[in-house]
MARGUTOR-318125 format. One record per residue (C-alpha): chain; x, y, z. Coordinates in Angstrom, 1 decimal. Layout:
! MARGUTOR-318125
{chain A x X y Y z Z}
...
***
This chain:
! MARGUTOR-318125
{chain A x 0.0 y 0.0 z 0.0}
{chain A x 1.4 y 3.4 z -0.9}
{chain A x 1.9 y 6.3 z 1.4}
{chain A x -0.8 y 8.2 z -0.5}
{chain A x -3.3 y 5.5 z 0.0}
{chain A x -2.6 y 5.4 z 3.7}
{chain A x -3.3 y 9.2 z 3.8}
{chain A x -0.5 y 10.1 z 6.1}
{chain A x 0.2 y 13.8 z 6.3}
{chain A x 3.5 y 14.5 z 8.0}
{chain A x 4.2 y 17.7 z 9.9}
{chain A x 7.6 y 19.3 z 10.3}
{chain A x 10.5 y 17.0 z 10.7}
{chain A x 12.9 y 19.8 z 11.8}
{chain A x 13.4 y 18.3 z 15.3}
{chain A x 14.1 y 14.8 z 13.9}
{chain A x 16.5 y 16.3 z 11.3}
{chain A x 18.5 y 18.1 z 14.0}
{chain A x 19.0 y 14.9 z 16.0}
{chain A x 19.7 y 12.9 z 12.9}
{chain A x 22.4 y 15.4 z 11.9}
{chain A x 24.1 y 14.9 z 15.3}
{chain A x 24.0 y 11.2 z 14.8}
{chain A x 25.4 y 11.3 z 11.3}
{chain A x 28.2 y 13.5 z 12.5}
{chain A x 29.8 y 10.2 z 13.7}
{chain A x 29.4 y 10.3 z 17.4}
{chain A x 28.6 y 6.6 z 17.7}
{chain A x 32.0 y 5.2 z 16.9}
{chain A x 34.5 y 7.2 z 18.8}
{chain A x 34.6 y 10.1 z 16.2}
{chain A x 32.5 y 12.6 z 18.1}
{chain A x 31.2 y 15.6 z 16.2}
{chain A x 32.6 y 19.1 z 17.2}
{chain A x 29.4 y 20.1 z 19.0}
{chain A x 28.8 y 16.9 z 20.9}
{chain A x 31.8 y 17.1 z 23.4}
{chain A x 30.8 y 20.7 z 24.2}
{chain A x 27.3 y 19.6 z 25.0}
{chain A x 28.7 y 16.7 z 27.1}
{chain A x 30.9 y 19.0 z 29.1}
{chain A x 28.0 y 21.4 z 29.7}
{chain A x 25.7 y 18.5 z 30.9}
{chain A x 28.5 y 17.0 z 33.1}
{chain A x 28.9 y 20.4 z 34.8}
{chain A x 25.2 y 20.2 z 35.8}
{chain A x 25.3 y 16.7 z 37.2}
{chain A x 24.0 y 16.5 z 40.8}
{chain A x 25.9 y 13.6 z 42.3}
{chain A x 28.6 y 10.9 z 42.0}
{chain A x 26.2 y 8.2 z 40.8}
{chain A x 25.1 y 10.4 z 37.9}
{chain A x 28.7 y 11.1 z 36.9}
{chain A x 29.6 y 7.4 z 36.9}
{chain A x 26.5 y 6.5 z 34.8}
{chain A x 27.2 y 9.5 z 32.4}
{chain A x 30.9 y 8.4 z 31.9}
{chain A x 29.8 y 4.8 z 31.2}
{chain A x 27.2 y 6.0 z 28.6}
{chain A x 29.8 y 8.2 z 27.0}
{chain A x 32.2 y 5.2 z 26.6}
{chain A x 29.3 y 3.1 z 25.3}
{chain A x 28.2 y 5.7 z 22.8}
{chain A x 31.8 y 6.0 z 21.6}
{chain A x 32.7 y 2.3 z 21.3}
{chain A x 29.4 y 0.4 z 21.2}
{chain A x 30.7 y -1.8 z 24.0}
{chain A x 27.8 y -2.4 z 26.4}
{chain A x 30.3 y -3.7 z 28.9}
{chain A x 30.9 y -0.2 z 30.1}
{chain A x 27.3 y -0.2 z 31.4}
{chain A x 26.9 y -3.8 z 32.5}
{chain A x 30.3 y -3.5 z 34.3}
{chain A x 29.0 y -0.6 z 36.5}
{chain A x 29.3 y -1.5 z 40.2}
{chain A x 26.0 y -2.4 z 41.8}
{chain A x 26.1 y 0.7 z 43.9}
{chain A x 25.7 y 2.8 z 40.7}
{chain A x 22.7 y 0.8 z 39.5}
{chain A x 19.1 y 0.8 z 40.9}
{chain A x 18.3 y -2.9 z 40.4}
{chain A x 15.6 y -4.5 z 42.6}
{chain A x 16.5 y -7.8 z 44.2}
{chain A x 14.3 y -9.8 z 41.8}
{chain A x 16.1 y -8.4 z 38.8}
{chain A x 19.5 y -8.9 z 40.4}
{chain A x 18.8 y -12.6 z 41.1}
{chain A x 17.4 y -13.0 z 37.6}
{chain A x 20.6 y -11.5 z 36.0}
{chain A x 22.9 y -13.6 z 38.2}
{chain A x 21.1 y -16.8 z 37.2}
{chain A x 21.4 y -16.0 z 33.5}
{chain A x 25.1 y -15.1 z 33.8}
{chain A x 25.7 y -18.5 z 35.5}
{chain A x 23.9 y -20.6 z 32.9}
{chain A x 25.0 y -20.6 z 29.3}
{chain A x 21.9 y -22.2 z 27.7}
{chain A x 18.2 y -21.5 z 28.2}
{chain A x 14.8 y -22.1 z 26.6}
{chain A x 12.1 y -19.3 z 26.4}
{chain A x 8.5 y -20.2 z 26.8}
{chain A x 6.5 y -17.9 z 24.5}
{chain A x 7.5 y -16.9 z 21.0}
{chain A x 5.6 y -13.6 z 21.1}
{chain A x 6.7 y -10.0 z 21.6}
{chain A x 7.9 y -10.6 z 25.2}
{chain A x 9.8 y -13.7 z 24.2}
{chain A x 11.5 y -11.9 z 21.3}
{chain A x 12.4 y -9.1 z 23.6}
{chain A x 14.0 y -11.4 z 26.1}
{chain A x 15.9 y -13.3 z 23.4}
{chain A x 17.4 y -10.0 z 22.2}
{chain A x 18.4 y -9.0 z 25.7}
{chain A x 19.9 y -12.4 z 26.6}
{chain A x 22.0 y -12.5 z 23.4}
{chain A x 23.8 y -9.4 z 24.7}
{chain A x 25.1 y -11.5 z 27.6}
{chain A x 26.2 y -14.4 z 25.5}
{chain A x 23.3 y -16.6 z 26.7}
{chain A x 22.4 y -19.2 z 24.1}
{chain A x 18.7 y -19.7 z 23.4}
{chain A x 18.3 y -23.3 z 22.5}
{chain A x 14.7 y -22.8 z 21.4}
{chain A x 11.3 y -21.2 z 22.1}
{chain A x 8.4 y -23.3 z 23.4}
{chain A x 5.0 y -22.2 z 22.3}
{chain A x 1.6 y -23.9 z 22.2}
{chain A x 0.9 y -22.4 z 18.8}
{chain A x 2.4 y -25.0 z 16.5}
{chain A x 2.2 y -22.6 z 13.5}
{chain A x 5.0 y -20.5 z 14.9}
{chain A x 7.5 y -23.3 z 14.2}
{chain A x 9.7 y -25.0 z 13.3}
{chain A x 11.8 y -21.8 z 13.2}
{chain A x 10.8 y -18.4 z 14.5}
{chain A x 10.7 y -16.1 z 11.5}
{chain A x 11.9 y -13.0 z 13.4}
{chain A x 14.8 y -14.5 z 15.3}
{chain A x 15.7 y -17.7 z 13.4}
{chain A x 15.5 y -19.6 z 16.7}
{chain A x 14.0 y -23.1 z 16.8}
{chain A x 10.4 y -23.4 z 18.1}
{chain A x 9.0 y -26.5 z 19.7}
{chain A x 5.6 y -27.3 z 21.2}
{chain A x 4.9 y -28.6 z 24.7}
{chain A x 4.4 y -32.1 z 23.1}
{chain A x 7.8 y -32.0 z 21.6}
{chain A x 9.3 y -30.8 z 24.9}
{chain A x 7.7 y -33.8 z 26.6}
{chain A x 9.0 y -36.2 z 24.0}
{chain A x 12.5 y -34.8 z 24.3}
{chain A x 12.5 y -34.2 z 28.1}
{chain A x 16.0 y -35.7 z 28.5}
{chain A x 17.5 y -33.3 z 26.0}
{chain A x 16.1 y -30.2 z 27.8}
{chain A x 15.6 y -31.1 z 31.4}
{chain A x 18.9 y -29.6 z 32.6}
{chain A x 18.4 y -26.3 z 30.8}
{chain A x 17.1 y -23.1 z 32.4}
{chain A x 13.6 y -22.4 z 31.2}
{chain A x 12.4 y -18.8 z 31.2}
{chain A x 8.6 y -18.1 z 31.1}
{chain A x 8.2 y -14.9 z 29.2}
{chain A x 4.5 y -14.1 z 29.6}
{chain A x 4.2 y -10.7 z 31.4}
{chain A x 0.7 y -11.5 z 32.8}
{chain A x 1.4 y -13.2 z 36.1}
{chain A x -1.7 y -15.5 z 36.3}
{chain A x -1.0 y -16.8 z 32.8}
{chain A x 2.7 y -17.3 z 33.6}
{chain A x 1.9 y -19.1 z 36.8}
{chain A x -0.4 y -21.5 z 34.9}
{chain A x 2.4 y -22.2 z 32.4}
{chain A x 4.8 y -22.9 z 35.3}
{chain A x 2.4 y -25.3 z 37.0}
{chain A x 1.9 y -27.2 z 33.7}
{chain A x 5.6 y -27.4 z 33.1}
{chain A x 6.2 y -28.9 z 36.5}
{chain A x 3.1 y -31.1 z 37.0}
{chain A x 2.4 y -32.3 z 33.4}
{chain A x 5.8 y -32.3 z 31.7}
{chain A x 8.1 y -32.9 z 34.6}
{chain A x 10.5 y -29.9 z 34.5}
{chain A x 12.3 y -29.4 z 37.8}
{chain A x 11.0 y -26.2 z 39.4}
{chain A x 14.5 y -25.1 z 40.2}
{chain A x 15.2 y -24.8 z 36.5}
{chain A x 12.3 y -22.5 z 35.8}
{chain A x 12.7 y -18.7 z 36.0}
{chain A x 9.6 y -16.5 z 35.8}
{chain A x 9.8 y -13.4 z 33.7}
{chain A x 10.1 y -10.0 z 35.4}
{chain A x 6.6 y -8.6 z 35.2}
{chain A x 7.7 y -5.0 z 35.4}
{chain A x 10.9 y -4.1 z 33.6}
{chain A x 10.6 y -0.6 z 35.0}
{chain A x 11.9 y -1.8 z 38.4}
{chain A x 8.5 y -2.0 z 40.0}
{chain A x 7.4 y 1.3 z 41.6}
{chain A x 10.9 y 2.8 z 42.0}
{chain A x 11.6 y 3.9 z 38.4}
{chain A x 10.7 y 7.5 z 37.7}
{chain A x 9.8 y 8.1 z 41.4}
{chain A x 12.7 y 7.1 z 43.6}
{chain A x 14.8 y 10.3 z 43.1}
{chain A x 12.3 y 13.0 z 44.0}
{chain A x 10.0 y 13.5 z 47.0}
{chain A x 6.4 y 14.3 z 46.4}
{chain A x 5.1 y 17.7 z 47.1}
{chain A x 1.6 y 19.1 z 47.7}
{chain A x -0.7 y 19.6 z 44.7}
{chain A x 1.3 y 17.6 z 42.2}
{chain A x 0.1 y 17.6 z 38.6}
{chain A x 1.6 y 14.8 z 36.5}
{chain A x 2.0 y 14.4 z 32.8}
{chain A x 2.6 y 10.8 z 31.7}
{chain A x 3.9 y 10.5 z 28.1}
{chain A x 3.9 y 6.8 z 27.3}
{chain A x 1.1 y 5.5 z 29.5}
{chain A x 1.3 y 1.8 z 28.3}
{chain A x -0.8 y 0.0 z 30.8}
{chain A x -1.6 y 2.7 z 33.3}
{chain A x 0.8 y 1.3 z 36.0}
{chain A x 2.9 y 4.5 z 36.1}
{chain A x -0.1 y 6.6 z 36.9}
{chain A x -0.9 y 4.4 z 39.9}
{chain A x 2.8 y 4.4 z 40.9}
{chain A x 2.6 y 8.2 z 40.8}
{chain A x -0.5 y 8.2 z 43.0}
{chain A x 1.2 y 5.9 z 45.4}
{chain A x 4.3 y 8.1 z 45.4}
{chain A x 2.1 y 11.1 z 46.4}
{chain A x 0.7 y 9.1 z 49.3}
{chain A x -1.4 y 10.9 z 51.9}
{chain A x -0.5 y 14.3 z 50.2}
{chain A x -2.7 y 13.3 z 47.3}
{chain A x -2.4 y 14.9 z 43.9}
{chain A x -4.3 y 17.5 z 41.9}
{chain A x -4.5 y 15.8 z 38.4}
{chain A x -2.9 y 13.5 z 35.8}
{chain A x -2.7 y 14.0 z 32.1}
{chain A x -1.8 y 10.8 z 30.4}
{chain A x -0.9 y 10.0 z 26.7}
{chain A x -1.0 y 6.6 z 25.0}
{chain A x -0.9 y 6.2 z 21.2}
{chain A x -1.2 y 2.5 z 20.9}
{chain A x -4.9 y 1.8 z 20.3}
{chain A x -5.0 y -1.5 z 22.3}
{chain A x -2.9 y 0.0 z 25.1}
{chain A x -5.2 y 3.0 z 25.2}
{chain A x -8.4 y 1.0 z 25.5}
{chain A x -6.8 y -1.2 z 28.2}
{chain A x -5.5 y 1.9 z 30.1}
{chain A x -8.8 y 3.7 z 29.8}
{chain A x -10.5 y 0.9 z 31.7}
{chain A x -7.7 y 0.5 z 34.3}
{chain A x -7.4 y 4.2 z 35.0}
{chain A x -11.1 y 4.8 z 35.4}
{chain A x -11.2 y 4.1 z 39.2}
{chain A x -8.2 y 6.4 z 39.8}
{chain A x -10.1 y 9.6 z 39.2}
{chain A x -8.6 y 13.0 z 38.4}
{chain A x -6.9 y 11.4 z 35.4}
{chain A x -7.4 y 12.4 z 31.7}
{chain A x -6.2 y 9.9 z 29.1}
{chain A x -5.4 y 11.1 z 25.6}
{chain A x -5.2 y 8.7 z 22.5}
{chain A x -2.2 y 10.6 z 21.1}
{chain A x 1.6 y 10.4 z 20.8}
{chain A x 3.6 y 13.5 z 21.9}
{chain A x 5.8 y 15.4 z 19.5}
{chain A x 7.0 y 18.8 z 18.5}
{chain A x 3.8 y 19.6 z 16.5}
{chain A x 0.4 y 18.2 z 15.9}
{chain A x 0.8 y 15.8 z 12.9}
{chain A x 0.1 y 12.3 z 11.7}
{chain A x 2.8 y 9.6 z 11.7}
{chain A x 3.3 y 5.9 z 11.3}
{chain A x 3.2 y 3.8 z 14.4}
{chain A x 4.3 y 0.2 z 15.1}
{chain A x 1.4 y -0.9 z 17.4}
{chain A x 2.3 y -4.1 z 19.1}
{chain A x 0.2 y -3.6 z 22.2}
{chain A x 3.5 y -3.9 z 24.2}
{chain A x 5.6 y -1.2 z 25.9}
{chain A x 7.8 y -1.1 z 22.8}
{chain A x 5.1 y 0.4 z 20.5}
{chain A x 6.7 y 3.4 z 18.8}
{chain A x 6.7 y 5.9 z 16.0}
{chain A x 8.4 y 4.7 z 12.9}
{chain A x 9.5 y 6.2 z 9.6}
{chain A x 7.7 y 5.8 z 6.3}
{chain A x 10.5 y 3.6 z 5.0}
{chain A x 10.1 y 1.3 z 8.1}
{chain A x 6.4 y 1.1 z 7.6}
{chain A x 6.8 y 0.1 z 3.9}
{chain A x 9.4 y -2.5 z 5.0}
{chain A x 6.8 y -4.0 z 7.3}
{chain A x 4.3 y -3.9 z 4.4}
{chain A x 2.1 y -1.9 z 6.9}
{chain A x 1.5 y -5.0 z 8.9}
{chain A x 0.9 y -4.0 z 12.5}
{chain A x 1.3 y -0.4 z 11.5}
{chain A x -1.2 y 2.3 z 12.5}
{chain A x -1.6 y 5.9 z 11.6}
{chain A x -1.8 y 8.0 z 14.7}
{chain A x -1.9 y 11.6 z 15.7}
{chain A x 0.8 y 13.3 z 17.7}
{chain A x 0.2 y 16.5 z 19.7}
{chain A x 2.4 y 19.2 z 21.2}
{chain A x 2.0 y 19.4 z 24.9}
{chain A x 2.2 y 23.2 z 24.6}
{chain A x -1.1 y 23.1 z 22.7}
{chain A x -3.0 y 20.4 z 24.5}
{chain A x -2.1 y 21.6 z 28.0}
{chain A x -1.8 y 25.3 z 27.3}
{chain A x -2.4 y 27.3 z 30.5}
{chain A x -2.3 y 24.3 z 32.7}
{chain A x -0.2 y 24.1 z 35.9}
{chain A x 2.3 y 21.2 z 35.6}
{chain A x 4.7 y 20.0 z 38.3}
{chain A x 6.1 y 16.7 z 37.0}
{chain A x 6.6 y 15.3 z 33.5}
{chain A x 7.6 y 11.7 z 32.7}
{chain A x 8.5 y 10.6 z 29.2}
{chain A x 9.3 y 7.1 z 28.1}
{chain A x 8.3 y 7.1 z 24.4}
{chain A x 10.7 y 4.9 z 22.6}
{chain A x 13.0 y 7.5 z 21.1}
{chain A x 10.5 y 10.3 z 20.5}
{chain A x 11.5 y 12.2 z 23.6}
{chain A x 13.5 y 15.0 z 21.8}
{chain A x 10.5 y 16.0 z 19.7}
{chain A x 8.2 y 15.8 z 22.7}
{chain A x 10.4 y 18.1 z 24.7}
{chain A x 10.5 y 20.6 z 21.9}
{chain A x 6.7 y 20.5 z 21.8}
{chain A x 6.6 y 21.2 z 25.6}
{chain A x 9.1 y 24.1 z 25.6}
{chain A x 6.6 y 26.7 z 26.6}
{chain A x 5.0 y 24.5 z 29.3}
{chain A x 8.5 y 23.8 z 30.7}
{chain A x 9.6 y 27.4 z 30.5}
{chain A x 6.5 y 28.6 z 32.4}
{chain A x 6.1 y 25.9 z 35.0}
{chain A x 9.7 y 24.7 z 35.5}
{chain A x 8.5 y 21.1 z 36.3}
{chain A x 10.6 y 18.3 z 37.6}
{chain A x 11.0 y 15.7 z 35.0}
{chain A x 11.9 y 12.0 z 34.6}
{chain A x 13.0 y 11.3 z 31.0}
{chain A x 14.2 y 8.0 z 29.5}
{chain A x 17.5 y 8.6 z 27.7}
{chain A x 18.5 y 5.1 z 26.5}
{chain A x 16.5 y 4.8 z 23.2}
{chain A x 19.2 y 6.5 z 21.2}
{chain A x 22.9 y 6.5 z 21.8}
{chain A x 23.1 y 10.3 z 22.0}
{chain A x 20.0 y 11.0 z 24.1}
{chain A x 21.6 y 11.2 z 27.5}
{chain A x 23.6 y 14.2 z 26.2}
{chain A x 21.2 y 15.7 z 23.7}
{chain A x 18.1 y 15.6 z 25.8}
{chain A x 19.9 y 17.0 z 28.8}
{chain A x 21.4 y 19.8 z 26.7}
{chain A x 17.9 y 20.6 z 25.4}
{chain A x 16.3 y 21.0 z 28.9}
{chain A x 19.3 y 23.1 z 30.0}
{chain A x 18.6 y 25.4 z 27.1}
{chain A x 15.2 y 26.0 z 28.6}
{chain A x 16.4 y 26.5 z 32.2}
{chain A x 20.2 y 26.8 z 32.5}
{chain A x 19.9 y 26.4 z 36.3}
{chain A x 18.3 y 23.0 z 36.1}
{chain A x 20.3 y 20.2 z 37.8}
{chain A x 20.6 y 16.8 z 36.2}
{chain A x 20.8 y 13.3 z 37.7}
{chain A x 21.0 y 9.9 z 36.1}
{chain A x 19.8 y 6.6 z 37.5}
{chain A x 20.1 y 3.2 z 35.7}
{chain A x 17.5 y 0.5 z 36.2}
{chain A x 18.4 y -2.2 z 33.7}
{chain A x 20.8 y -5.1 z 33.6}
{chain A x 22.1 y -4.0 z 30.2}
{chain A x 22.0 y -0.7 z 28.3}
{chain A x 18.2 y -0.2 z 28.8}
{chain A x 16.4 y 1.8 z 31.4}
{chain A x 18.6 y 4.8 z 32.1}
{chain A x 16.4 y 7.7 z 33.4}
{chain A x 17.4 y 11.4 z 33.5}
{chain A x 16.0 y 13.3 z 36.4}
{chain A x 15.7 y 17.1 z 36.0}
{chain A x 15.0 y 19.5 z 38.9}
***
């Protein structure tokens, strides 16, 4: 289907062009562009503590060399990992082989993460026989539960990771693996249900104040809004403005957030201007804006056309105290679209800066251009290069 037939009308791409220019200047392979080191020095001068400096230095080296070891090698005192995640990582680093139950989005995600640690994925297990014998996306072998049972001796000593993010479903799979197939329970690892480090991520750096007004860009399943409400505690909060562009996630969040009250959910992405864009809608937290070329490469399968809005327009005149953005690489444009809001309100912010190599410098430099007296902190919540959050105050 052609672009014309899809009826997509793109707005300005100036914001994307600027960031693309920084990337093409060569800052990913040790050949930093002239402007990038100057930005980095400016950001470093605004860092608030030793932890932030260590994380910043590790990301600089990672951006320059592509070696994720600079991040995974950070001492534990510089990483905000909960105990469940730490045990999970240690187990994977101990075992060199594993099987992943579930050849869907979550399973593919885990396979990609594990590969970075040199963990060999022997196969996926999936009840849907049509997904085999080889997974089209990863090239990994796929077997059914029946095949697992028939070849139990081959797989019984391997670590088996249940990828399903919905706990009741994952628990049922685990019970079936133990009771019906005979897998030793000590060889089963349950997936981490919240890759955002439970309630800590986005909220463990700041203390809540009275009359907080929260903007959640990238609502996903509504959990962050509830975490925000819990963070506010007895102080309560004034209001939440939440944005989720994935149609399925939006419908799910609308139902989940209804009991929370004082929360308005918008079915839009956030960007520098109001426009229509292509969107890879996988109903997972990795849903994201994609280019026309990427949409055509996918033959428009799983691709939606969505609207993006500038926060300056949608929330014009509103009092805002806290902005969170985790929108899969669209943070730069979204911040540009919130410039007036940020200038007028000077909100505290929690911004994901790991989706693009340069974001931890470029996004920090951008917010400092709005308020030069902002202070910056970084915290890292992932066991690889993912989940680095920039806190601005």
